[in-house]
Structure formats: C-alpha cells, structure tokens
VOLUM-221707 format. One record per residue (C-alpha): residue in one letter; residue number from 1; x, y, z. Coordinates in steps of 0.001 Angstrom, whole numbers. Example, Ala and Ser with C-alpha at 12.3 -4.5 7.8 and 13.67 -1.06 7.14 Angstrom:
2
  code  pos        X        Y        Z
     A    1    12300    -4500     7800
     S    2    13670    -1060     7140
This chain:
595
  code  pos        X        Y        Z
     M    1   288864    36344   103642
     K    2   290087    39498   101856
     V    3   287844    41238    99434
     K    4   290600    40217    96566
     E    5   290087    36669    97663
     R    6   286272    36726    97726
     I    7   286125    38229    93978
     E    8   288504    35677    93017
     Q    9   286101    32889    94732
     L   10   282922    34526    92663
     R   11   284908    34513    89784
     K   12   285576    31037    89898
     V   13   281561    30321    90717
     M   14   280776    32490    87716
     E   15   283122    30584    85257
     E   16   281396    27060    86285
     K   17   277849    28799    85959
     G   18   278864    30377    82526
     V   19   278387    34029    83848
     D   20   280400    36690    82232
     A   21   279258    39600    84437
     Y   22   277749    39497    87675
     V   23   275798    42525    89553
     V   24   275281    43013    93217
     P   25   272886    45891    94138
     T   26   272274    47220    97639
     A   27   268965    45825    97970
     D   28   267207    42732    99743
     F   29   264068    41067    98126
     H   30   261918    43926    98506
     Q   31   263980    46700    96857
     S   32   264555    48156   100458
     E   33   266905    50921   100959
     Y   34   268528    49682   103880
     V   35   268735    45699   104443
     G   36   269473    43405   107326
     E   37   272810    42073   107869
     Y   38   271663    38800   105491
     F   39   271230    41002   102465
     K   40   274548    42789   102628
     A   41   276142    40961    99584
     R   42   277621    44311    98120
     K   43   279118    44964   101326
     F   44   280714    41373   101354
     I   45   282078    41311    98089
     T   46   283567    45039    97823
     G   47   284343    45761   101348
     F   48   282037    49027   100665
     S   49   279643    49635   103773
     G   50   277651    52554   102548
     S   51   273591    52196   102201
     A   52   273460    52944    98368
     G   53   276032    51168    95569
     T   54   275956    48548    92879
     A   55   278928    46528    92285
     V   56   279421    44740    88730
     I   57   282038    41840    88932
     T   58   283234    40634    85261
     R   59   285893    38046    84729
     T   60   288506    40725    84723
     E   61   287275    43610    86227
     G   62   285440    44744    89283
     K   63   283822    48370    89730
     L   64   281267    49725    92109
     W   65   278906    52757    91445
     T   66   277588    54895    94188
     D   67   276392    58550    94599
     G   68   278171    61676    95668
     R   69   277224    61401    99521
     Y   70   279789    58060    99546
     F   71   282645    59166    97252
     L   72   284974    59945    99866
     Q   73   283992    57025   101997
     A   74   283959    54533    99156
     G   75   287471    55768    97851
     R   76   288882    54753   101127
     Q   77   287200    51496   101770
     L   78   288204    50297    98179
     E   79   291872    50802    98337
     G   80   293588    48032    97687
     T   81   290604    45688    96947
     T   82   291071    45940    92861
     V   83   287436    47339    92830
     E   84   287472    50825    90991
     L   85   285129    53267    92260
     M   86   282537    54865    89587
     K   87   281228    58439    90682
     M   88   277726    58502    89487
     G   89   276673    61455    87728
     E   90   280369    62408    87226
     P   91   281334    63624    83631
     G   92   282831    60661    81770
     V   93   281449    58139    83981
     P   94   279141    55187    82150
     T   95   276114    53921    83511
     I   96   275793    50736    84926
     T   97   273809    49731    81813
     E   98   276116    51595    79393
     Y   99   279285    49847    81065
     L  100   277742    46474    80731
     A  101   276929    47379    76902
     E  102   280597    47523    76601
     A  103   281797    45092    78940
     L  104   279757    41638    78099
     P  105   280977    39870    75390
     E  106   279220    38787    72415
     G  107   276617    36083    73301
     G  108   277667    36475    77238
     V  109   275622    35617    80101
     L  110   274670    38742    82259
     G  111   274008    37428    85941
     F  112   272224    38980    88999
     D  113   270038    37390    91722
     G  114   266563    38111    90245
     R  115   264926    38633    94347
     V  116   267355    42013    94762
     V  117   266889    43544    91414
     S  118   263845    45309    90602
     M  119   261639    44437    87843
     G  120   262606    47691    85757
     E  121   266444    46994    86501
     G  122   266009    43252    85264
     K  123   264465    44337    82118
     A  124   267423    46759    81345
     Y  125   269742    44104    82181
     E  126   268045    41782    79852
     A  127   267932    44311    77012
     V  128   271431    44594    77228
     A  129   272212    40932    77139
     K  130   269796    40541    74296
     A  131   271637    43360    72284
     K  132   274855    41050    72728
     G  133   273205    37940    71525
     G  134   273288    36758    75045
     R  135   270953    35857    77943
     V  136   270432    36876    81578
     F  137   271178    34310    84534
     Y  138   268827    35108    87676
     Q  139   267897    32061    89506
     E  140   270606    31772    91703
     D  141   272415    34337    94356
     L  142   275943    33279    93434
     I  143   277298    35288    96527
     D  144   275580    32647    98708
     G  145   277919    29984    97794
     I  146   280810    31923    98926
     W  147   279783    33539   102074
     T  148   280111    30636   104364
     D  149   279261    32618   107587
     R  150   276626    34550   106003
     P  151   274329    35916   109079
     A  152   270768    34298   109358
     M  153   267490    36064   108107
     S  154   265661    38080   110875
     E  155   263442    36060   113169
     E  156   262606    39131   115294
     P  157   258892    39648   116623
     A  158   256340    41791   114987
     F  159   253887    44192   116517
     S  160   250660    46421   115822
     L  161   250633    50055   115707
     E  162   247880    51061   117678
     L  163   245103    53244   116047
     K  164   246130    56262   118199
     Y  165   249522    56402   116438
     A  166   248283    55283   112956
     G  167   245337    57516   112598
     E  168   243720    55309   110109
     S  169   242563    51631   110236
     T  170   243454    48772   107905
     K  171   239990    48413   107008
     D  172   239853    52155   105745
     K  173   243422    52009   104232
     L  174   242307    48749   102180
     I  175   239251    50919   100882
     R  176   241311    53199    99698
     I  177   243785    50980    97966
     R  178   241148    49114    96040
     E  179   239168    52198    94766
     E  180   242619    52833    93094
     M  181   242667    48895    91826
     K  182   238961    49895    90348
     R  183   240412    52831    88849
     C  184   243294    51099    86908
     H  185   240702    47746    86290
     A  186   243071    45698    88244
     N  187   241741    42972    90298
     V  188   245027    41737    91998
     H  189   247918    44252    93702
     I  190   251261    42693    94211
     L  191   253042    44411    96984
     T  192   256585    43565    98015
     T  193   257843    46698    99571
     L  194   258247    46596   103296
     D  195   256921    49960   104013
     D  196   253978    49875   101945
     I  197   252953    46497   103398
     C  198   253417    47825   107198
     W  199   251645    51069   106660
     T  200   248771    49304   104936
     L  201   248336    46557   107758
     N  202   249394    48632   110863
     I  203   252161    46488   111584
     R  204   255924    47069   112613
     G  205   258617    44940   113307
     N  206   262639    44551   113912
     D  207   263816    42938   110902
     I  208   265864    45777   109464
     D  209   268204    47455   111956
     F  210   266795    50927   112694
     F  211   263844    50926   110554
     P  212   260871    48734   112122
     M  213   259572    46878   109429
     V  214   258862    43138   108889
     L  215   259937    40904   106001
     T  216   256648    40452   104196
     Y  217   255028    40086   100595
     A  218   251754    40932   100184
     I  219   248726    40078    97580
     I  220   245727    42107    97669
     T  221   242699    41276    95943
     M  222   238948    42809    96085
     E  223   238251    40280    98958
     E  224   241220    39452   100861
     V  225   244785    39999   101655
     K  226   247549    37128   101477
     L  227   250444    38091   103523
     Y  228   253406    36221   103226
     V  229   255395    36292   106403
     D  230   257484    33833   108950
     E  231   254358    32947   111200
     R  232   256537    32816   114393
     K  233   256756    36860   114235
     L  234   253220    37146   115029
     S  235   251367    36983   118149
     E  236   248067    35391   118681
     E  237   246557    38669   119065
     M  238   247989    40054   115937
     K  239   246600    37014   113681
     A  240   243281    37715   115158
     L  241   243635    41569   114084
     L  242   244500    40923   110731
     A  243   241844    38168   110323
     Q  244   239189    40765   111099
     D  245   240341    42410   108038
     Q  246   240047    39296   105824
     V  247   244109    39007   105961
     S  248   245168    35416   105619
     I  249   248796    34480   106506
     H  250   251157    32400   104041
     P  251   254758    31002   104243
     Y  252   257192    33583   103313
     N  253   258374    32377   100274
     D  254   255150    30948    98888
     I  255   254401    34018    96862
     Y  256   257054    32993    93982
     E  257   254610    30043    93513
     D  258   250914    31621    94145
     V  259   251594    34231    91403
     K  260   252111    31429    89040
     K  261   248434    30598    89734
     L  262   247226    33975    88271
     G  263   245150    33605    85294
     A  264   243963    35415    81912
     S  265   241251    36797    83669
     D  266   243345    38545    85908
     T  267   244789    42192    85714
     A  268   247603    43018    88198
     L  269   248591    46379    89548
     I  270   252505    46436    89853
     D  271   255007    48757    90441
     S  272   258375    47964    88053
     G  273   260524    50151    90473
     K  274   259291    48133    93459
     L  275   258501    44673    92139
     N  276   261693    42317    91959
     Y  277   262609    40830    88828
     A  278   262283    37124    89814
     L  279   258662    37641    91108
     Y  280   257898    39549    87818
     S  281   259257    36765    86049
     N  282   256853    34207    87785
     I  283   253428    36155    86406
     P  284   252240    34014    83542
     E  285   252420    35595    80417
     G  286   248428    35841    80068
     V  287   248211    38192    82883
     Q  288   247431    41723    82140
     E  289   249684    44197    84030
     V  290   249141    47570    85067
     D  291   252642    49239    85487
     E  292   252161    52182    88247
     R  293   253335    53593    91392
     N  294   251969    51682    94212
     P  295   248934    53961    95765
     E  296   250502    53244    99111
     I  297   253665    55559    98424
     L  298   251379    58533    98245
     F  299   248791    57660   100827
     K  300   251273    56979   103593
     A  301   253227    60359   102321
     M  302   250327    62564   103178
     K  303   250295    62266   106948
     N  304   246697    61986   108646
     R  305   245310    64329   111490
     V  306   246662    61843   113986
     E  307   250001    61157   112557
     I  308   250751    65366   112138
     E  309   249653    65788   116028
     N  310   251925    62635   116986
     I  311   254688    63883   114943
     R  312   254673    67449   116503
     K  313   255016    65569   120006
     A  314   257870    63678   118479
     Q  315   259549    66776   117350
     I  316   259116    68520   120505
     K  317   260668    65377   122541
     D  318   263628    65306   120250
     S  319   264047    69032   120362
     I  320   264298    68920   124051
     A  321   266668    66084   124189
     H  322   268750    68357   121514
     V  323   268505    71522   123500
     R  324   270200    69321   126770
     F  325   272778    67569   124990
     M  326   274052    70717   123223
     K  327   274061    72577   126785
     W  328   275873    69186   128214
     L  329   278505    69275   124875
     K  330   279131    73069   125347
     E  331   279674    72794   129149
     N  332   281870    69528   129053
     I  333   283976    70000   126154
     G  334   287612    70190   127127
     K  335   286928    69276   130422
     T  336   285509    65628   130142
     V  337   286584    62931   127410
     I  338   283669    62963   124792
     T  339   284121    60694   121668
     E  340   281893    60486   118635
     I  341   280233    57240   119636
     S  342   280146    58411   123455
     A  343   278401    61824   122320
     T  344   275876    59822   120319
     E  345   275128    57628   123066
     K  346   274477    60754   125402
     L  347   271933    62062   123000
     D  348   270111    58738   122781
     A  349   269825    58903   126640
     Y  350   268472    62110   126648
     R  351   265824    60564   124209
     A  352   265222    57775   126154
     E  353   264132    59889   128889
     M  354   261696    61692   126882
     G  355   259355    58389   126840
     N  356   257821    56233   124279
     F  357   261697    55958   122559
     I  358   262078    52867   120536
     R  359   265494    53168   119103
     P  360   267303    55366   116586
     S  361   265405    55806   113372
     F  362   268644    55303   111406
     E  363   272392    54546   111746
     P  364   273915    57639   113512
     I  365   276352    60048   111919
     S  366   278725    61230   114381
     S  367   281317    63063   112885
     F  368   284146    65111   114196
     G  369   286559    67286   111856
     E  370   287740    65929   108847
     H  371   285317    62979   109427
     A  372   282331    65136   109170
     A  373   283598    65646   105465
     I  374   282465    62082   104584
     V  375   278593    62890   104007
     H  376   277688    59563   105408
     Y  377   280320    58593   107801
     T  378   279634    55990   110552
     S  379   282031    55908   113697
     S  380   283331    52722   114705
     E  381   285690    51544   117271
     E  382   288686    51759   114684
     T  383   287608    55322   113771
     N  384   286345    56601   116888
     V  385   288207    59810   118105
     E  386   287938    62585   120629
     L  387   285727    65559   120310
     K  388   288536    68818   120892
     E  389   287987    72427   120773
     G  390   288973    74289   117975
     N  391   286769    72394   115196
     L  392   283221    71311   114200
     Y  393   281107    68342   115220
     L  394   278234    67145   113176
     S  395   275589    64734   114812
     D  396   273135    63631   112127
     T  397   270691    61390   113885
     G  398   267287    60168   114481
     A  399   264526    59132   116923
     G  400   261777    56448   116337
     F  401   259206    57680   118921
     Y  402   255878    55910   119081
     E  403   254861    59401   118067
     G  404   256987    59264   114862
     S  405   260234    59325   113368
     T  406   262691    62068   113317
     D  407   265902    63244   111400
     V  408   267902    66174   112667
     T  409   271360    67154   111607
     R  410   273296    69981   113712
     T  411   276845    71152   113791
     F  412   278218    72426   116759
     A  413   281054    74845   117325
     L  414   283665    73403   119808
     G  415   285096    76284   121631
     E  416   286630    78747   118998
     I  417   286893    78000   115808
     P  418   288480    79429   112607
     Q  419   286758    82149   110477
     E  420   286459    79877   107427
     M  421   284270    77304   109565
     K  422   281856    80488   110685
     E  423   281596    81210   107257
     H  424   280830    77727   105741
     F  425   278557    77167   108651
     T  426   276481    80576   108156
     L  427   276296    79897   104487
     V  428   274550    76530   105387
     A  429   272044    78382   107826
     I  430   271092    81007   105245
     S  431   270703    77828   102612
     N  432   268391    76133   105026
     L  433   266433    78950   106207
     Q  434   265700    80778   102408
     L  435   264096    76939   101473
     A  436   262198    76765   104866
     N  437   260493    80060   104073
     A  438   259212    79265   100578
     K  439   255675    79971    99343
     F  440   254936    78424    96483
     L  441   251858    77281    94284
     K  442   249964    73823    94308
     G  443   251702    71754    91847
     T  444   255597    72577    92292
     I  445   258049    69774    92736
     G  446   261402    69811    94632
     M  447   263218    70551    91516
     N  448   261354    73915    91240
     L  449   262359    74976    95026
     D  450   265915    73502    95200
     I  451   267280    76713    93648
     L  452   266127    78552    97016
     A  453   268778    76129    99165
     R  454   271714    76267    96266
     K  455   271645    79926    95224
     P  456   274112    80692    98515
     F  457   276306    78130    97536
     W  458   276267    78830    93272
     D  459   276797    82403    94013
     R  460   280240    81337    95589
     D  461   280884    78858    93091
     L  462   280311    76297    95607
     N  463   278137    73012    95821
     F  464   276982    70109    98228
     N  465   276867    66687    96249
     H  466   273609    65163    97758
     G  467   270023    66252    97521
     T  468   268874    68976    99657
     G  469   265951    66950   101202
     H  470   263751    63725   101585
     G  471   260443    62757   102660
     V  472   260363    61072   106047
     G  473   257985    57983   106914
     Y  474   256133    57314   110240
     L  475   257968    54896   111971
     L  476   258956    53203   108218
     N  477   261905    54530   106038
     I  478   263280    57679   107137
     H  479   263890    58304   103298
     E  480   260492    58029   101634
     G  481   259210    59055    98139
     P  482   257433    60372    96327
     T  483   258797    63798    96853
     G  484   262384    65582    97374
     F  485   264516    68466    96989
     R  486   266971    68017    94422
     W  487   268144    69941    91478
     Q  488   268285    66888    89130
     Y  489   265664    64864    88082
     R  490   265311    61565    90119
     P  491   262388    58664    89793
     G  492   260516    58411    92622
     E  493   261062    62144    93992
     S  494   259369    64071    91425
     H  495   255493    64202    92728
     A  496   254144    67779    93946
     F  497   254161    68713    97407
     E  498   250918    67630    98961
     E  499   249233    69056   102365
     G  500   250897    66742   105412
     M  501   253960    65777   103782
     V  502   257067    65936   105831
     I  503   260238    66794   103935
     T  504   263733    67812   105216
     D  505   265874    70409   104663
     E  506   269569    69730   104906
     P  507   271994    71700   103070
     G  508   275764    71189   103904
     I  509   279407    72090   102754
     Y  510   282042    69404   103106
     I  511   285649    70156   102795
     E  512   287827    67166   102763
     G  513   290579    66894   105392
     S  514   289257    69531   107443
     H  515   285319    69847   108424
     G  516   281995    69366   107596
     V  517   278803    71592   108039
     R  518   274915    70218   107800
     L  519   271816    71574   109256
     E  520   268656    69868   108794
     N  521   265148    70539   110057
     E  522   262133    68409   109090
     L  523   259361    70442   106953
     L  524   255677    69898   107011
     V  525   253688    71143   104108
     C  526   251139    73380   104698
     S  527   248197    74959   102838
     G  528   248267    78597   102720
     T  529   245964    81200   100643
     K  530   243686    80158    98161
     N  531   242395    82710    95414
     E  532   242064    83536    91739
     Y  533   245769    82440    91239
     G  534   245554    79077    92699
     Q  535   246035    77332    96027
     F  536   249280    78632    97713
     M  537   251383    76309   100133
     Y  538   253932    77027   102507
     F  539   256633    74923   104984
     E  540   256482    74818   108643
     A  541   259756    73920   110211
     I  542   258564    71355   112983
     T  543   262261    70606   114265
     L  544   262600    73064   116959
     I  545   266520    73276   117867
     P  546   268996    76178   117855
     M  547   271593    76740   115043
     D  548   274865    77025   117061
     L  549   275303    81007   117190
     D  550   278528    80233   118406
     A  551   279408    79324   114484
     I  552   277202    82430   113016
     D  553   279020    85414   111438
     P  554   276185    87729   111158
     A  555   278364    90372   109140
     M  556   277660    87741   106194
     M  557   274004    87988   106457
     T  558   271351    90564   105256
     E  559   268956    91870   107256
     E  560   266264    89865   105714
     E  561   268290    86707   106664
     K  562   268997    87738   110034
     K  563   265314    88256   110737
     L  564   264716    84648   109559
     L  565   266993    83197   112011
     N  566   265837    85478   114661
     D  567   262217    84409   113971
     Y  568   263349    80728   114026
     H  569   265079    81160   117088
     K  570   262353    82858   118851
     K  571   260072    79992   117744
     V  572   262444    77344   119235
     Y  573   262540    79246   122616
     D  574   258657    79774   122655
     S  575   257709    76014   122087
     L  576   260333    74836   124430
     E  577   260702    76900   127437
     A  578   257530    75223   129227
     H  579   259121    71856   129259
     L  580   262724    73083   130530
     T  581   264068    73852   133973
     E  582   265028    77347   134922
     E  583   268693    76743   134319
     E  584   267939    75199   130653
     K  585   265586    78068   129844
     E  586   268382    80518   130713
     W  587   270830    78578   128604
     L  588   268446    78413   125734
     K  589   267714    82225   125810
     V  590   271234    82764   125220
     Y  591   271628    80296   122194
     T  592   268452    81710   120649
     R  593   269198    85521   121485
     A  594   268421    87912   118200
     I  595   271447    88759   116232
C-alpha cells in the first residue's frame, strides 16, 4: 500500500471519528528520540524514515516538519506522496502550532495519540483547539486501525549493568533522586523516559534498535519504586537485585490506572517535556504538581569516575579499530570492491575484535560522494554504491562497548581528490579544532561557544544546518541532554557545561550532488584553574583518530591552526602506538606527521 493510499485510509478513519487534523510525531510512549519498529507511525504514514519529524494530516492536506539534517532526505522520500515538506526554522515556515491555528476549522477536533505526545506538546495542541472553540481527541491511535501488518512490540530480554561499569549503585542513585524530590516538596516522581529509568536502576535491554534500553515506566516514592515492565524480560536474578532496592514489578500498562490513585495529599514531580500527555491527563485534579526537569537528566550527564575511566577505554578501542579501518581502506580502494555497506561491516568487524563490543551505538551513516551531502543518510540495498577514487567517503558511526558508547565521524579522501574538496575538509578540521581547544569560565553554555566552530564558516559566507555537538549517554541515548553546542536556543540543551560531561564536536559542510565532510570527536569537560576570576574549564578530546592528511590543504591554515592539528595528531600517535603492530605504527606515523 502506497503512502497516498495510507493517507486516504487515515482520512476515512478521521471522518468516522470526527477528527479534522491528526498529528503523528516521531516518538514512542516514552518520548524517545529513536524508537522501535512498532512505533514508527510517522514513517508509515509519510514514507519519511528520518529519526526526527512530525506529520500533520488534515482532511485536505498532508505536511511534514523536520530539521535541517533531513531536508535533502525528506525532499526525496516525500516525492509523489502528496505530503509537503515544511523546513523547520526556515524563513516563512510556520511552526506546527501556528499551522494548526490556521488549518483547524472553527469548532474543529485536533487528534493525536496521547501516549506519543509529550505533556507540553499536548497542552499546546489543547490550547490551539480551545482557541477555535474545539477540542482534542487523544484517546486512540488512529494509525493502528490501518496499519494491518504493524510489527509487534519488543519482547527482548533485559540485563543488569554491573557496578564496575555503572560506577554507582541503584541505592545511591535513589538517595540522590529523593533528595531532589525533598527539595521541591514532592513525594512522588513519575518517570517515563527510558534512559532515566535504565540509568537509575542500572538495567539495559534491547527494545530499541542500537539503543540498549528497556520499555518501562516508573513511579518513585520515598519508600519504593514501582517498575512497569513486561516481566518476561527480567530474569529471576534481576528481579532479586531490584527487590533489594525496594523495586516492585508491575505490568507495563498498569501505570495509567495507578496514577489515577494519587490523592490530594500527594505532590508529583513531573517533567512536561518528558511525560506523555495521556499519562498526564490521568493524574487526578487534586494532586499537586511540580514541573521541573527530571533530576536524572543532569545526574547521568555528569559521568562518575568509573564511567570516565571506562569511556576512555572504549575510546581507545574504537580509535584502534578506526586506525586499522583507515589503513585497510587506503590500501584497498581501487583494488577491491568496497561499498558503503561493506565498509561499515568491516569497521564493525575491527570493533568486535577489541572485546566487550555489544553492537553499534546508532544506525550507521556510511556515505560516499553525493550521498555524504545528506546529513543523516542511511545506506540500503537500494542505495548502496561502490566507493571509488576521486571523491570523499564519510563514516559517522558508533560502538556500544560495555565500557561505554562512542560516536565518531571521519571523512576520508579516496585517492587524489579535487582542490575544492580539500578546502572544504580543511575548513571543517579548523572548525573542529578551534572548538575543541576552547577555555571558558564555569557557567558557560553551548550557545556561548558555538561561534568558535561557526566563525571559520561564517567568515566565508558558509554554514552547516545542524547542531555542532550533543551530549553522549553511557550505553543509553547517543544524543543526551541537557547540554550541547548550537548557536540557536534549543530547550533541553541550555545547561552550563559541568565537569564529567561528554560532548561531541562535529562541524560539517554539505554540497548537494557532490560531497560532504564532517569530522566528529568526543570531548570530556574538565575543570582547570580556579582563581579570583572564577573556575576555568576546558575540553579534552578523547576520540583519538587521525584527521586524514591526504585531504588537508596546509596553505589554508594559520600557524596556530597547524599547531592545533599537529598537537592533536601527536596525542593520537602517543596514545595508540603501544596497542599497534610495527606495521600499523609505521603507517600511523605517516598519517599523524607534523605539517
């Protein structure tokens, strides 16, 4: 069944239910950024497969909002579907609520599945409907009625994350969380976000592709934790461990009825950006609410000593794998057939050789030539192409080791490449290094520092249409708040840098129909000098992989910029040489030589 036919079927259901506009976001019941196959309703109804986007279907129109990472991909995937691309943030493009305020008729009904829309978004939609003298309809998933071959929800088993990896016990984490509850006078904390729950309870699973999490809800009180999960996913040993911390197990969907039992004496700590609208709507009116960011978000972003030690080990492993992959790629291009898919498979094979490799930490971006201009391109059997000399190959991939998750992008010159490509590569390298070497005062946020990465681009009237960096979770979400690099304000990324955070640094340039370049390192936030001016902070680059000197044009670089690159490459060689064979060391010397 084609997208056009699916939309027409949805419109028939909307007509039967009296719904005038229906919103289909990219989310599961837990406001996850990436979702399991069961939850990919937006992909089903529009054909757009990117990880971020919201569709709105009215009786006469279909529109899809997505951000700059996906403009090219969405434009191609929406061709012939009757769904119009709405480029978020572009001049003249209304927001979703602005559009709905115009499109919803007087007295109209605005529909959405309340379980996949956050409390904050749901209240905004409710306000739009009320302004038109209408109402919201959130009690049903209208897509479910037409998606006849919908995949089943995951039944994959969960596992415990040992203390030697987690670095902090569930008991101690709950003490910290309950202190925050006391601070805001709450006796109940309702949690629906998978990474917050998995971090708190030191559990992981396999319910979302690439992201090792378990579909769960939780209610934390001062005495116990109620965990709502498919009990079949938990071994008897896991249940016993959880019981030691007064964690009781309940059926997955029972939380919707249990929150109705809260009373006037209860004060609930909730996060409007994370709690879904349906669950929020089930909280009785007499219950007091404290709407604050989930405390777990900041706790888990500031990695503890054990996590940092482990993350360093994971980065060394991934860097060795990348060096071996880069050497193999350079030596075999033009001699052996290498495709986008086979290249990624080779890299993951090198990672697996390092030990404790669980799986990739996100869907790989393996893109050659013009495909690399699509920021979040995913190679498939239909699009897979052979890598050939004379262009660039971009690899944005990650590894999930027990020691932590990695997120790395490298762009490689395949043979001799045109001067324009070298100039673009060098520009991206300069941008990456300038940001990585920032020194700043405690209290600084990503918006303050993003200019360091953008200035080399803006000086040349260029830009890249995505954030410059994001936090990285420890075997959780690869995109983790509450901090990131972005020149425009974005909720959830505005917290000041704190010691122990891990942030990516990934500027890029994308030339449609030709090539793309992105270079991504992970940075550890560190404390530096403290004096009468305050606490100074700096970044330590913990990704240790050469930036391809075959694509660097030294003539573009100042002496200071050359020194930054040379210093980085010296650190790469010094950190990795003990782990390499003599042949590999000799090869690495060439690709980390001073320029």
